[in-house]
N, CA, C, O and CB atoms as a CASP TS submission, in Angstrom:
PFRMAT TS
TARGET T0000
AUTHOR 0000-0000-0000
METHOD Language model
MODEL 1
PARENT N/A
ATOM      1  N   UNK     1     -39.654 -81.964  66.041  1.00  0.00           N
ATOM      2  CA  UNK     1     -40.869 -81.651  65.312  1.00  0.00           C
ATOM      3  C   UNK     1     -40.751 -82.143  63.882  1.00  0.00           C
ATOM      4  O   UNK     1     -39.691 -82.073  63.260  1.00  0.00           O
ATOM      5  CB  UNK     1     -41.154 -80.145  65.344  1.00  0.00           C
ATOM      6  N   UNK     2     -41.841 -82.628  63.395  1.00  0.00           N
ATOM      7  CA  UNK     2     -41.857 -83.139  62.036  1.00  0.00           C
ATOM      8  C   UNK     2     -42.115 -81.992  61.069  1.00  0.00           C
ATOM      9  O   UNK     2     -42.694 -80.966  61.424  1.00  0.00           O
ATOM     10  CB  UNK     2     -42.923 -84.244  61.874  1.00  0.00           C
ATOM     11  N   UNK     3     -41.673 -82.198  59.851  1.00  0.00           N
ATOM     12  CA  UNK     3     -41.887 -81.197  58.805  1.00  0.00           C
ATOM     13  C   UNK     3     -43.371 -80.886  58.652  1.00  0.00           C
ATOM     14  O   UNK     3     -43.751 -79.732  58.453  1.00  0.00           O
ATOM     15  CB  UNK     3     -41.307 -81.682  57.465  1.00  0.00           C
ATOM     16  N   UNK     4     -44.189 -81.893  58.743  1.00  0.00           N
ATOM     17  CA  UNK     4     -45.638 -81.748  58.619  1.00  0.00           C
ATOM     18  C   UNK     4     -46.181 -80.797  59.697  1.00  0.00           C
ATOM     19  O   UNK     4     -47.106 -80.024  59.447  1.00  0.00           O
ATOM     20  CB  UNK     4     -46.326 -83.129  58.723  1.00  0.00           C
ATOM     21  N   UNK     5     -45.599 -80.866  60.883  1.00  0.00           N
ATOM     22  CA  UNK     5     -46.044 -80.019  61.989  1.00  0.00           C
ATOM     23  C   UNK     5     -45.582 -78.572  61.810  1.00  0.00           C
ATOM     24  O   UNK     5     -46.227 -77.646  62.302  1.00  0.00           O
ATOM     25  CB  UNK     5     -45.526 -80.571  63.318  1.00  0.00           C
ATOM     26  N   UNK     6     -44.491 -78.383  61.121  1.00  0.00           N
ATOM     27  CA  UNK     6     -43.955 -77.039  60.920  1.00  0.00           C
ATOM     28  C   UNK     6     -44.612 -76.302  59.758  1.00  0.00           C
ATOM     29  O   UNK     6     -44.571 -75.072  59.704  1.00  0.00           O
ATOM     30  CB  UNK     6     -42.472 -77.114  60.690  1.00  0.00           C
ATOM     31  N   UNK     7     -45.203 -77.025  58.847  1.00  0.00           N
ATOM     32  CA  UNK     7     -45.793 -76.423  57.647  1.00  0.00           C
ATOM     33  C   UNK     7     -46.799 -75.309  57.971  1.00  0.00           C
ATOM     34  O   UNK     7     -46.719 -74.252  57.345  1.00  0.00           O
ATOM     35  CB  UNK     7     -46.478 -77.499  56.819  1.00  0.00           C
ATOM     36  N   UNK     8     -47.732 -75.480  58.904  1.00  0.00           N
ATOM     37  CA  UNK     8     -48.659 -74.377  59.217  1.00  0.00           C
ATOM     38  C   UNK     8     -47.939 -73.139  59.761  1.00  0.00           C
ATOM     39  O   UNK     8     -48.330 -72.010  59.466  1.00  0.00           O
ATOM     40  CB  UNK     8     -49.698 -74.845  60.231  1.00  0.00           C
ATOM     41  N   UNK     9     -46.905 -73.354  60.542  1.00  0.00           N
ATOM     42  CA  UNK     9     -46.134 -72.226  61.073  1.00  0.00           C
ATOM     43  C   UNK     9     -45.424 -71.490  59.952  1.00  0.00           C
ATOM     44  O   UNK     9     -45.422 -70.259  59.918  1.00  0.00           O
ATOM     45  CB  UNK     9     -45.114 -72.708  62.117  1.00  0.00           C
ATOM     46  N   UNK    10     -44.829 -72.225  59.047  1.00  0.00           N
ATOM     47  CA  UNK    10     -44.148 -71.620  57.905  1.00  0.00           C
ATOM     48  C   UNK    10     -45.149 -70.846  57.055  1.00  0.00           C
ATOM     49  O   UNK    10     -44.868 -69.722  56.637  1.00  0.00           O
ATOM     50  CB  UNK    10     -43.435 -72.698  57.056  1.00  0.00           C
ATOM     51  N   UNK    11     -46.297 -71.428  56.798  1.00  0.00           N
ATOM     52  CA  UNK    11     -47.324 -70.744  56.008  1.00  0.00           C
ATOM     53  C   UNK    11     -47.790 -69.469  56.702  1.00  0.00           C
ATOM     54  O   UNK    11     -47.995 -68.442  56.055  1.00  0.00           O
ATOM     55  CB  UNK    11     -48.519 -71.676  55.761  1.00  0.00           C
ATOM     56  N   UNK    12     -47.951 -69.538  57.990  1.00  0.00           N
ATOM     57  CA  UNK    12     -48.367 -68.365  58.761  1.00  0.00           C
ATOM     58  C   UNK    12     -47.304 -67.272  58.691  1.00  0.00           C
ATOM     59  O   UNK    12     -47.626 -66.096  58.524  1.00  0.00           O
ATOM     60  CB  UNK    12     -48.640 -68.751  60.228  1.00  0.00           C
ATOM     61  N   UNK    13     -46.063 -67.656  58.815  1.00  0.00           N
ATOM     62  CA  UNK    13     -44.967 -66.685  58.736  1.00  0.00           C
ATOM     63  C   UNK    13     -44.851 -66.083  57.338  1.00  0.00           C
ATOM     64  O   UNK    13     -44.573 -64.893  57.194  1.00  0.00           O
ATOM     65  CB  UNK    13     -43.643 -67.347  59.128  1.00  0.00           C
ATOM     66  N   UNK    14     -45.063 -66.897  56.319  1.00  0.00           N
ATOM     67  CA  UNK    14     -45.033 -66.383  54.946  1.00  0.00           C
ATOM     68  C   UNK    14     -46.162 -65.373  54.720  1.00  0.00           C
ATOM     69  O   UNK    14     -45.967 -64.342  54.077  1.00  0.00           O
ATOM     70  CB  UNK    14     -45.147 -67.544  53.932  1.00  0.00           C
ATOM     71  N   UNK    15     -47.325 -65.681  55.250  1.00  0.00           N
ATOM     72  CA  UNK    15     -48.464 -64.758  55.139  1.00  0.00           C
ATOM     73  C   UNK    15     -48.156 -63.450  55.858  1.00  0.00           C
ATOM     74  O   UNK    15     -48.432 -62.367  55.344  1.00  0.00           O
ATOM     75  CB  UNK    15     -49.750 -65.400  55.720  1.00  0.00           C
ATOM     76  N   UNK    16     -47.588 -63.562  57.039  1.00  0.00           N
ATOM     77  CA  UNK    16     -47.222 -62.375  57.812  1.00  0.00           C
ATOM     78  C   UNK    16     -46.151 -61.564  57.064  1.00  0.00           C
ATOM     79  O   UNK    16     -46.219 -60.335  57.029  1.00  0.00           O
ATOM     80  CB  UNK    16     -46.710 -62.782  59.223  1.00  0.00           C
ATOM     81  N   UNK    17     -45.190 -62.230  56.483  1.00  0.00           N
ATOM     82  CA  UNK    17     -44.146 -61.560  55.720  1.00  0.00           C
ATOM     83  C   UNK    17     -44.739 -60.814  54.527  1.00  0.00           C
ATOM     84  O   UNK    17     -44.369 -59.670  54.264  1.00  0.00           O
ATOM     85  CB  UNK    17     -43.097 -62.573  55.246  1.00  0.00           C
ATOM     86  N   UNK    18     -45.647 -61.450  53.814  1.00  0.00           N
ATOM     87  CA  UNK    18     -46.325 -60.788  52.682  1.00  0.00           C
ATOM     88  C   UNK    18     -47.074 -59.547  53.160  1.00  0.00           C
ATOM     89  O   UNK    18     -47.037 -58.498  52.517  1.00  0.00           O
ATOM     90  CB  UNK    18     -47.309 -61.766  51.981  1.00  0.00           C
ATOM     91  N   UNK    19     -47.744 -59.682  54.285  1.00  0.00           N
ATOM     92  CA  UNK    19     -48.483 -58.556  54.848  1.00  0.00           C
ATOM     93  C   UNK    19     -47.539 -57.405  55.194  1.00  0.00           C
ATOM     94  O   UNK    19     -47.845 -56.244  54.922  1.00  0.00           O
ATOM     95  CB  UNK    19     -49.263 -58.997  56.097  1.00  0.00           C
ATOM     96  N   UNK    20     -46.409 -57.724  55.785  1.00  0.00           N
ATOM     97  CA  UNK    20     -45.427 -56.701  56.144  1.00  0.00           C
ATOM     98  C   UNK    20     -44.823 -56.046  54.897  1.00  0.00           C
ATOM     99  O   UNK    20     -44.571 -54.841  54.888  1.00  0.00           O
ATOM    100  CB  UNK    20     -44.314 -57.315  57.008  1.00  0.00           C
ATOM    101  N   UNK    21     -44.596 -56.824  53.866  1.00  0.00           N
ATOM    102  CA  UNK    21     -44.086 -56.261  52.604  1.00  0.00           C
ATOM    103  C   UNK    21     -45.103 -55.299  51.995  1.00  0.00           C
ATOM    104  O   UNK    21     -44.735 -54.232  51.503  1.00  0.00           O
ATOM    105  CB  UNK    21     -43.756 -57.390  51.596  1.00  0.00           C
ATOM    106  N   UNK    22     -46.373 -55.674  52.030  1.00  0.00           N
ATOM    107  CA  UNK    22     -47.425 -54.802  51.509  1.00  0.00           C
ATOM    108  C   UNK    22     -47.529 -53.518  52.331  1.00  0.00           C
ATOM    109  O   UNK    22     -47.699 -52.431  51.779  1.00  0.00           O
ATOM    110  CB  UNK    22     -48.773 -55.536  51.503  1.00  0.00           C
ATOM    111  N   UNK    23     -47.427 -53.651  53.641  1.00  0.00           N
ATOM    112  CA  UNK    23     -47.459 -52.481  54.508  1.00  0.00           C
ATOM    113  C   UNK    23     -46.279 -51.560  54.214  1.00  0.00           C
ATOM    114  O   UNK    23     -46.434 -50.341  54.141  1.00  0.00           O
ATOM    115  CB  UNK    23     -47.449 -52.905  55.983  1.00  0.00           C
ATOM    116  N   UNK    24     -45.109 -52.149  54.046  1.00  0.00           N
ATOM    117  CA  UNK    24     -43.917 -51.362  53.737  1.00  0.00           C
ATOM    118  C   UNK    24     -44.104 -50.603  52.423  1.00  0.00           C
ATOM    119  O   UNK    24     -43.791 -49.415  52.345  1.00  0.00           O
ATOM    120  CB  UNK    24     -42.673 -52.272  53.657  1.00  0.00           C
ATOM    121  N   UNK    25     -44.607 -51.272  51.405  1.00  0.00           N
ATOM    122  CA  UNK    25     -44.828 -50.625  50.109  1.00  0.00           C
ATOM    123  C   UNK    25     -45.834 -49.493  50.239  1.00  0.00           C
ATOM    124  O   UNK    25     -45.652 -48.426  49.653  1.00  0.00           O
ATOM    125  CB  UNK    25     -45.314 -51.646  49.070  1.00  0.00           C
ATOM    126  N   UNK    26     -46.885 -49.721  50.999  1.00  0.00           N
ATOM    127  CA  UNK    26     -47.897 -48.692  51.212  1.00  0.00           C
ATOM    128  C   UNK    26     -47.308 -47.489  51.935  1.00  0.00           C
ATOM    129  O   UNK    26     -47.570 -46.347  51.558  1.00  0.00           O
ATOM    130  CB  UNK    26     -49.075 -49.257  52.003  1.00  0.00           C
ATOM    131  N   UNK    27     -46.525 -47.736  52.958  1.00  0.00           N
ATOM    132  CA  UNK    27     -45.896 -46.642  53.710  1.00  0.00           C
ATOM    133  C   UNK    27     -44.889 -45.878  52.845  1.00  0.00           C
ATOM    134  O   UNK    27     -44.784 -44.655  52.942  1.00  0.00           O
ATOM    135  CB  UNK    27     -45.198 -47.192  54.966  1.00  0.00           C
ATOM    136  N   UNK    28     -44.155 -46.597  52.008  1.00  0.00           N
ATOM    137  CA  UNK    28     -43.205 -45.930  51.109  1.00  0.00           C
ATOM    138  C   UNK    28     -43.947 -45.042  50.111  1.00  0.00           C
ATOM    139  O   UNK    28     -43.491 -43.940  49.806  1.00  0.00           O
ATOM    140  CB  UNK    28     -42.341 -46.972  50.357  1.00  0.00           C
ATOM    141  N   UNK    29     -45.089 -45.514  49.599  1.00  0.00           N
ATOM    142  CA  UNK    29     -45.898 -44.694  48.694  1.00  0.00           C
ATOM    143  C   UNK    29     -46.424 -43.455  49.403  1.00  0.00           C
ATOM    144  O   UNK    29     -46.396 -42.356  48.849  1.00  0.00           O
ATOM    145  CB  UNK    29     -47.064 -45.511  48.130  1.00  0.00           C
ATOM    146  N   UNK    30     -46.901 -43.632  50.620  1.00  0.00           N
ATOM    147  CA  UNK    30     -47.385 -42.490  51.398  1.00  0.00           C
ATOM    148  C   UNK    30     -46.277 -41.485  51.643  1.00  0.00           C
ATOM    149  O   UNK    30     -46.498 -40.276  51.569  1.00  0.00           O
ATOM    150  CB  UNK    30     -47.967 -42.957  52.727  1.00  0.00           C
ATOM    151  N   UNK    31     -45.092 -41.982  51.935  1.00  0.00           N
ATOM    152  CA  UNK    31     -43.945 -41.100  52.161  1.00  0.00           C
ATOM    153  C   UNK    31     -43.608 -40.314  50.900  1.00  0.00           C
ATOM    154  O   UNK    31     -43.348 -39.113  50.974  1.00  0.00           O
ATOM    155  CB  UNK    31     -42.725 -41.910  52.620  1.00  0.00           C
ATOM    156  N   UNK    32     -43.607 -40.972  49.748  1.00  0.00           N
ATOM    157  CA  UNK    32     -43.333 -40.275  48.483  1.00  0.00           C
ATOM    158  C   UNK    32     -44.382 -39.203  48.207  1.00  0.00           C
ATOM    159  O   UNK    32     -44.050 -38.098  47.775  1.00  0.00           O
ATOM    160  CB  UNK    32     -43.288 -41.275  47.316  1.00  0.00           C
ATOM    161  N   UNK    33     -45.650 -39.533  48.457  1.00  0.00           N
ATOM    162  CA  UNK    33     -46.715 -38.552  48.258  1.00  0.00           C
ATOM    163  C   UNK    33     -46.537 -37.358  49.190  1.00  0.00           C
ATOM    164  O   UNK    33     -46.705 -36.212  48.773  1.00  0.00           O
ATOM    165  CB  UNK    33     -48.088 -39.198  48.484  1.00  0.00           C
ATOM    166  N   UNK    34     -46.200 -37.621  50.445  1.00  0.00           N
ATOM    167  CA  UNK    34     -46.008 -36.543  51.413  1.00  0.00           C
ATOM    168  C   UNK    34     -44.797 -35.687  51.036  1.00  0.00           C
ATOM    169  O   UNK    34     -44.841 -34.463  51.155  1.00  0.00           O
ATOM    170  CB  UNK    34     -45.834 -37.119  52.830  1.00  0.00           C
ATOM    171  N   UNK    35     -43.729 -36.321  50.589  1.00  0.00           N
ATOM    172  CA  UNK    35     -42.550 -35.564  50.150  1.00  0.00           C
ATOM    173  C   UNK    35     -42.901 -34.653  48.977  1.00  0.00           C
ATOM    174  O   UNK    35     -42.469 -33.501  48.932  1.00  0.00           O
ATOM    175  CB  UNK    35     -41.407 -36.522  49.755  1.00  0.00           C
ATOM    176  N   UNK    36     -43.682 -35.168  48.030  1.00  0.00           N
ATOM    177  CA  UNK    36     -44.088 -34.372  46.869  1.00  0.00           C
ATOM    178  C   UNK    36     -44.952 -33.197  47.313  1.00  0.00           C
ATOM    179  O   UNK    36     -44.781 -32.078  46.831  1.00  0.00           O
ATOM    180  CB  UNK    36     -44.851 -35.244  45.847  1.00  0.00           C
ATOM    181  N   UNK    37     -45.875 -33.453  48.228  1.00  0.00           N
ATOM    182  CA  UNK    37     -46.743 -32.392  48.735  1.00  0.00           C
ATOM    183  C   UNK    37     -45.919 -31.324  49.457  1.00  0.00           C
ATOM    184  O   UNK    37     -46.132 -30.129  49.253  1.00  0.00           O
ATOM    185  CB  UNK    37     -47.813 -32.975  49.682  1.00  0.00           C
ATOM    186  N   UNK    38     -44.996 -31.750  50.286  1.00  0.00           N
ATOM    187  CA  UNK    38     -44.143 -30.797  51.008  1.00  0.00           C
ATOM    188  C   UNK    38     -43.299 -29.980  50.036  1.00  0.00           C
ATOM    189  O   UNK    38     -43.111 -28.780  50.238  1.00  0.00           O
ATOM    190  CB  UNK    38     -43.231 -31.536  52.007  1.00  0.00           C
ATOM    191  N   UNK    39     -42.797 -30.610  48.998  1.00  0.00           N
ATOM    192  CA  UNK    39     -42.014 -29.888  47.993  1.00  0.00           C
ATOM    193  C   UNK    39     -42.861 -28.817  47.326  1.00  0.00           C
ATOM    194  O   UNK    39     -42.403 -27.689  47.144  1.00  0.00           O
ATOM    195  CB  UNK    39     -41.457 -30.857  46.938  1.00  0.00           C
ATOM    196  N   UNK    40     -44.095 -29.159  46.959  1.00  0.00           N
ATOM    197  CA  UNK    40     -44.994 -28.182  46.347  1.00  0.00           C
ATOM    198  C   UNK    40     -45.284 -27.035  47.300  1.00  0.00           C
ATOM    199  O   UNK    40     -45.297 -25.876  46.886  1.00  0.00           O
ATOM    200  CB  UNK    40     -46.300 -28.850  45.920  1.00  0.00           C
ATOM    201  N   UNK    41     -45.515 -27.340  48.562  1.00  0.00           N
ATOM    202  CA  UNK    41     -45.807 -26.293  49.534  1.00  0.00           C
ATOM    203  C   UNK    41     -44.605 -25.386  49.754  1.00  0.00           C
ATOM    204  O   UNK    41     -44.761 -24.173  49.889  1.00  0.00           O
ATOM    205  CB  UNK    41     -46.243 -26.908  50.856  1.00  0.00           C
ATOM    206  N   UNK    42     -43.417 -25.958  49.790  1.00  0.00           N
ATOM    207  CA  UNK    42     -42.211 -25.151  49.947  1.00  0.00           C
ATOM    208  C   UNK    42     -42.022 -24.240  48.746  1.00  0.00           C
ATOM    209  O   UNK    42     -41.664 -23.072  48.898  1.00  0.00           O
ATOM    210  CB  UNK    42     -40.979 -26.046  50.135  1.00  0.00           C
ATOM    211  N   UNK    43     -42.261 -24.768  47.554  1.00  0.00           N
ATOM    212  CA  UNK    43     -42.158 -23.945  46.350  1.00  0.00           C
ATOM    213  C   UNK    43     -43.165 -22.792  46.394  1.00  0.00           C
ATOM    214  O   UNK    43     -42.835 -21.660  46.041  1.00  0.00           O
ATOM    215  CB  UNK    43     -42.385 -24.804  45.091  1.00  0.00           C
ATOM    216  N   UNK    44     -44.392 -23.087  46.829  1.00  0.00           N
ATOM    217  CA  UNK    44     -45.409 -22.046  46.931  1.00  0.00           C
ATOM    218  C   UNK    44     -44.991 -20.990  47.965  1.00  0.00           C
ATOM    219  O   UNK    44     -45.133 -19.793  47.716  1.00  0.00           O
ATOM    220  CB  UNK    44     -46.777 -22.663  47.310  1.00  0.00           C
ATOM    221  N   UNK    45     -44.490 -21.418  49.094  1.00  0.00           N
ATOM    222  CA  UNK    45     -44.039 -20.473  50.113  1.00  0.00           C
ATOM    223  C   UNK    45     -42.859 -19.640  49.628  1.00  0.00           C
ATOM    224  O   UNK    45     -42.758 -18.457  49.951  1.00  0.00           O
ATOM    225  CB  UNK    45     -43.659 -21.216  51.386  1.00  0.00           C
ATOM    226  N   UNK    46     -41.970 -20.251  48.856  1.00  0.00           N
ATOM    227  CA  UNK    46     -40.844 -19.498  48.294  1.00  0.00           C
ATOM    228  C   UNK    46     -41.335 -18.417  47.335  1.00  0.00           C
ATOM    229  O   UNK    46     -40.811 -17.304  47.337  1.00  0.00           O
ATOM    230  CB  UNK    46     -39.872 -20.445  47.568  1.00  0.00           C
ATOM    231  N   UNK    47     -42.348 -18.740  46.509  1.00  0.00           N
ATOM    232  CA  UNK    47     -42.911 -17.743  45.595  1.00  0.00           C
ATOM    233  C   UNK    47     -43.531 -16.587  46.375  1.00  0.00           C
ATOM    234  O   UNK    47     -43.346 -15.423  46.021  1.00  0.00           O
ATOM    235  CB  UNK    47     -43.964 -18.386  44.674  1.00  0.00           C
ATOM    236  N   UNK    48     -44.266 -16.910  47.434  1.00  0.00           N
ATOM    237  CA  UNK    48     -44.876 -15.876  48.275  1.00  0.00           C
ATOM    238  C   UNK    48     -43.785 -15.015  48.902  1.00  0.00           C
ATOM    239  O   UNK    48     -43.890 -13.788  48.915  1.00  0.00           O
ATOM    240  CB  UNK    48     -45.769 -16.513  49.378  1.00  0.00           C
ATOM    241  N   UNK    49     -42.752 -15.645  49.414  1.00  0.00           N
ATOM    242  CA  UNK    49     -41.648 -14.915  50.033  1.00  0.00           C
ATOM    243  C   UNK    49     -40.978 -13.980  49.032  1.00  0.00           C
ATOM    244  O   UNK    49     -40.688 -12.829  49.357  1.00  0.00           O
ATOM    245  CB  UNK    49     -40.620 -15.890  50.609  1.00  0.00           C
ATOM    246  N   UNK    50     -40.732 -14.463  47.827  1.00  0.00           N
ATOM    247  CA  UNK    50     -40.123 -13.611  46.801  1.00  0.00           C
ATOM    248  C   UNK    50     -41.022 -12.421  46.478  1.00  0.00           C
ATOM    249  O   UNK    50     -40.535 -11.304  46.307  1.00  0.00           O
ATOM    250  CB  UNK    50     -39.843 -14.422  45.524  1.00  0.00           C
ATOM    251  N   UNK    51     -42.314 -12.652  46.395  1.00  0.00           N
ATOM    252  CA  UNK    51     -43.266 -11.572  46.124  1.00  0.00           C
ATOM    253  C   UNK    51     -43.239 -10.542  47.262  1.00  0.00           C
ATOM    254  O   UNK    51     -43.203  -9.336  47.014  1.00  0.00           O
ATOM    255  CB  UNK    51     -44.701 -12.143  45.944  1.00  0.00           C
ATOM    256  N   UNK    52     -43.255 -11.021  48.493  1.00  0.00           N
ATOM    257  CA  UNK    52     -43.228 -10.115  49.636  1.00  0.00           C
ATOM    258  C   UNK    52     -41.917  -9.337  49.706  1.00  0.00           C
ATOM    259  O   UNK    52     -41.912  -8.153  50.043  1.00  0.00           O
ATOM    260  CB  UNK    52     -43.441 -10.893  50.928  1.00  0.00           C
ATOM    261  N   UNK    53     -40.825  -9.991  49.393  1.00  0.00           N
ATOM    262  CA  UNK    53     -39.533  -9.295  49.368  1.00  0.00           C
ATOM    263  C   UNK    53     -39.535  -8.199  48.315  1.00  0.00           C
ATOM    264  O   UNK    53     -39.008  -7.110  48.542  1.00  0.00           O
ATOM    265  CB  UNK    53     -38.386 -10.285  49.098  1.00  0.00           C
ATOM    266  N   UNK    54     -40.130  -8.488  47.162  1.00  0.00           N
ATOM    267  CA  UNK    54     -40.228  -7.497  46.092  1.00  0.00           C
ATOM    268  C   UNK    54     -41.093  -6.314  46.538  1.00  0.00           C
ATOM    269  O   UNK    54     -40.730  -5.158  46.318  1.00  0.00           O
ATOM    270  CB  UNK    54     -40.811  -8.138  44.812  1.00  0.00           C
ATOM    271  N   UNK    55     -42.221  -6.601  47.157  1.00  0.00           N
ATOM    272  CA  UNK    55     -43.088  -5.534  47.663  1.00  0.00           C
ATOM    273  C   UNK    55     -42.367  -4.688  48.702  1.00  0.00           C
ATOM    274  O   UNK    55     -42.484  -3.463  48.700  1.00  0.00           O
ATOM    275  CB  UNK    55     -44.366  -6.123  48.263  1.00  0.00           C
ATOM    276  N   UNK    56     -41.633  -5.330  49.578  1.00  0.00           N
ATOM    277  CA  UNK    56     -40.893  -4.617  50.608  1.00  0.00           C
ATOM    278  C   UNK    56     -39.838  -3.712  49.980  1.00  0.00           C
ATOM    279  O   UNK    56     -39.669  -2.566  50.398  1.00  0.00           O
ATOM    280  CB  UNK    56     -40.237  -5.606  51.581  1.00  0.00           C
ATOM    281  N   UNK    57     -39.136  -4.221  48.986  1.00  0.00           N
ATOM    282  CA  UNK    57     -38.112  -3.415  48.305  1.00  0.00           C
ATOM    283  C   UNK    57     -38.760  -2.213  47.620  1.00  0.00           C
ATOM    284  O   UNK    57     -38.204  -1.115  47.658  1.00  0.00           O
ATOM    285  CB  UNK    57     -37.335  -4.272  47.267  1.00  0.00           C
ATOM    286  N   UNK    58     -39.913  -2.398  47.002  1.00  0.00           N
ATOM    287  CA  UNK    58     -40.612  -1.285  46.349  1.00  0.00           C
ATOM    288  C   UNK    58     -41.067  -0.260  47.377  1.00  0.00           C
ATOM    289  O   UNK    58     -40.919   0.944  47.167  1.00  0.00           O
ATOM    290  CB  UNK    58     -41.820  -1.799  45.544  1.00  0.00           C
ATOM    291  N   UNK    59     -41.614  -0.730  48.479  1.00  0.00           N
ATOM    292  CA  UNK    59     -42.066   0.175  49.532  1.00  0.00           C
ATOM    293  C   UNK    59     -40.886   0.951  50.102  1.00  0.00           C
ATOM    294  O   UNK    59     -40.979   2.152  50.353  1.00  0.00           O
ATOM    295  CB  UNK    59     -42.786  -0.604  50.648  1.00  0.00           C
ATOM    296  N   UNK    60     -39.786   0.256  50.302  1.00  0.00           N
ATOM    297  CA  UNK    60     -38.569   0.899  50.822  1.00  0.00           C
ATOM    298  C   UNK    60     -38.090   1.976  49.845  1.00  0.00           C
ATOM    299  O   UNK    60     -37.738   3.084  50.250  1.00  0.00           O
ATOM    300  CB  UNK    60     -37.444  -0.156  51.063  1.00  0.00           C
ATOM    301  N   UNK    61     -38.081   1.637  48.563  1.00  0.00           N
ATOM    302  CA  UNK    61     -37.635   2.603  47.550  1.00  0.00           C
ATOM    303  C   UNK    61     -38.570   3.805  47.493  1.00  0.00           C
ATOM    304  O   UNK    61     -38.110   4.939  47.358  1.00  0.00           O
ATOM    305  CB  UNK    61     -37.554   1.935  46.166  1.00  0.00           C
ATOM    306  N   UNK    62     -39.853   3.574  47.593  1.00  0.00           N
ATOM    307  CA  UNK    62     -40.826   4.693  47.597  1.00  0.00           C
ATOM    308  C   UNK    62     -40.608   5.587  48.802  1.00  0.00           C
ATOM    309  O   UNK    62     -40.688   6.811  48.697  1.00  0.00           O
ATOM    310  CB  UNK    62     -42.280   4.161  47.596  1.00  0.00           C
ATOM    311  N   UNK    63     -40.339   4.988  49.929  1.00  0.00           N
ATOM    312  CA  UNK    63     -40.063   5.764  51.139  1.00  0.00           C
ATOM    313  C   UNK    63     -38.799   6.584  51.009  1.00  0.00           C
ATOM    314  O   UNK    63     -38.735   7.719  51.481  1.00  0.00           O
ATOM    315  CB  UNK    63     -39.953   4.848  52.336  1.00  0.00           C
ATOM    316  N   UNK    64     -37.804   6.019  50.376  1.00  0.00           N
ATOM    317  CA  UNK    64     -36.544   6.745  50.167  1.00  0.00           C
ATOM    318  C   UNK    64     -36.762   7.939  49.251  1.00  0.00           C
ATOM    319  O   UNK    64     -36.180   8.999  49.478  1.00  0.00           O
ATOM    320  CB  UNK    64     -35.468   5.812  49.574  1.00  0.00           C
ATOM    321  N   UNK    65     -37.587   7.790  48.225  1.00  0.00           N
ATOM    322  CA  UNK    65     -37.845   8.878  47.284  1.00  0.00           C
ATOM    323  C   UNK    65     -38.618  10.018  47.927  1.00  0.00           C
ATOM    324  O   UNK    65     -38.466  11.181  47.553  1.00  0.00           O
ATOM    325  CB  UNK    65     -38.605   8.360  46.083  1.00  0.00           C
ATOM    326  N   UNK    66     -39.450   9.664  48.899  1.00  0.00           N
ATOM    327  CA  UNK    66     -40.285  10.680  49.541  1.00  0.00           C
ATOM    328  C   UNK    66     -39.538  11.476  50.585  1.00  0.00           C
ATOM    329  O   UNK    66     -40.014  12.533  50.999  1.00  0.00           O
ATOM    330  CB  UNK    66     -41.484  10.038  50.171  1.00  0.00           C
ATOM    331  N   UNK    67     -38.391  11.011  51.023  1.00  0.00           N
ATOM    332  CA  UNK    67     -37.648  11.745  52.054  1.00  0.00           C
ATOM    333  C   UNK    67     -36.544  12.590  51.460  1.00  0.00           C
ATOM    334  O   UNK    67     -35.825  13.270  52.192  1.00  0.00           O
ATOM    335  CB  UNK    67     -37.062  10.783  53.067  1.00  0.00           C
TER
END
């Protein structure tokens, strides 16, 4: 095959490679956003859990005082 005949194939592969690089970057950004969202949700759930644990301890202490 002549170089001239391979040029369209090379150009097509370069275009495909660029497309794959863009897709990879987009997916990496989505992953970072999802990780950040999950971190925020875990922090929120931890705060709720701490609050509930505190309420439970208070309720337990009140019950102990009443008996």
